[in-house]
C-alpha positions as CSV (number, residue, x, y, z in Angstrom):
1,X,138.5,-43.6,6.5
2,X,134.8,-44.7,6.2
3,X,134.1,-40.9,6.1
4,X,136.4,-40.3,3.3
5,X,134.4,-42.5,1.2
6,X,136.4,-43.1,-2.0
7,X,138.8,-40.1,-1.5
8,X,142.8,-40.8,-0.4
9,X,143.5,-40.1,3.3
10,X,147.4,-39.2,3.5
11,X,149.4,-41.5,6.1
12,X,150.5,-38.0,8.5
13,X,147.2,-36.8,8.5
14,X,145.6,-40.5,9.6
15,X,148.3,-40.5,12.9
16,X,147.4,-36.9,13.4
17,X,143.6,-37.7,13.5
18,X,144.2,-41.3,15.2
19,X,146.4,-39.8,17.8
20,X,149.2,-42.1,17.0
21,X,153.1,-42.8,15.5
22,X,153.8,-43.7,12.2
23,X,155.6,-46.3,13.9
24,X,152.2,-47.8,15.1
25,X,150.4,-46.8,12.0
26,X,152.3,-47.6,9.2
27,X,152.8,-51.6,9.9
28,X,148.6,-51.9,10.6
29,X,148.2,-50.3,7.3
30,X,150.7,-52.4,5.4
31,X,148.8,-55.3,6.7
32,X,145.1,-54.1,6.0
33,X,146.3,-53.6,2.4
34,X,147.8,-57.0,2.2
35,X,144.6,-58.3,3.2
36,X,142.9,-56.5,1.1
37,X,141.0,-53.9,2.9
38,X,143.0,-51.3,1.5
39,X,144.6,-49.2,-1.0
40,X,147.7,-47.8,-1.0
41,X,149.5,-45.1,-3.7
42,X,152.5,-42.6,-3.4
43,X,151.0,-39.4,-4.6
44,X,153.6,-36.6,-5.7
45,X,154.3,-33.6,-3.2
46,X,151.6,-30.9,-3.3
47,X,155.1,-28.2,-3.3
48,X,158.3,-28.5,-4.7
49,X,160.9,-29.8,-2.6
50,X,158.6,-31.7,-0.2
51,X,158.7,-35.9,-0.6
52,X,156.0,-37.6,-1.9
53,X,153.1,-38.7,0.2
54,X,151.7,-42.3,0.8
55,X,148.0,-42.1,0.5
56,X,145.4,-44.4,1.6
57,X,142.0,-45.8,0.9
58,X,139.4,-48.1,1.9
59,X,138.6,-51.0,-0.8
60,X,134.8,-51.7,-0.9
61,X,135.9,-55.0,1.5
62,X,137.5,-52.4,3.9
63,X,134.3,-50.0,3.6
64,X,132.3,-53.2,4.6
65,X,134.2,-54.3,7.4
66,X,134.0,-50.8,8.8
67,X,130.6,-50.6,8.8
68,X,129.7,-53.8,10.4
69,X,132.2,-52.8,13.1
70,X,131.7,-48.8,14.1
71,X,134.4,-48.0,16.0
72,X,133.5,-48.1,20.4
73,X,132.9,-44.8,22.3
74,X,134.2,-44.1,25.5
75,X,130.4,-44.5,27.0
76,X,130.1,-48.1,25.0
77,X,133.8,-48.9,26.3
78,X,133.0,-48.2,30.1
79,X,129.7,-50.0,29.6
80,X,131.4,-53.2,28.7
81,X,133.9,-53.0,31.1
82,X,131.1,-52.1,33.8
83,X,129.3,-55.2,32.8
84,X,129.7,-58.3,35.3
85,X,130.0,-62.0,33.9
86,X,126.8,-63.9,33.8
């Protein structure tokens, strides 16, 4: 979502990009909104006969938290798992 800037991202698109099911994503999005990291709104359907779409975007606080915690890459995760405790 950080790359979207102030643009809205639709829930279905986020599920697809993250590779998770809606039952996993939507409860997280609700919590992040309650904590002030996301804004959410219902947007009208782009085509007649389609349901409205739930859209999300990061707040300024959400952007700051995301910038301070970049996603872990596969290589980075492998390095952490391979590291031996001191």
